[in-house]
Steps between C-alpha positions, in 0.01 A plus 500: 500500500280278282535233746390710788183606293422156411529391865275767588259415230507141605422601865221739387325220282529258794327752734246590235413127468469466890283804521264366212476160694413681821235715311352184355475337836353812657229494225417141579473580856283793435267287271465253800411781755871463633404159629217629730141385505304801388230404774761534769673822402578729799656846558843327551485378129395851394815644685724246342379604156553866589863434582537319177327783314734749655808280416396486138457887492854525616625257224299684231649839633838373421423477135266798472739766610 
């Protein structure tokens, strides 16, 4: 049983590290306007961010029962 728990813990820590890396990448993208020139922003970009925002709400809902 200890082996199974350790294996699950290892997998958990790996996924945690992957999530943290993605959060860091997302923060860097946000700091750079997601690669868009602020002078050329259009409603398509707004829609894309709306989808991202909704997706993040879903992720947060998983942990905020």
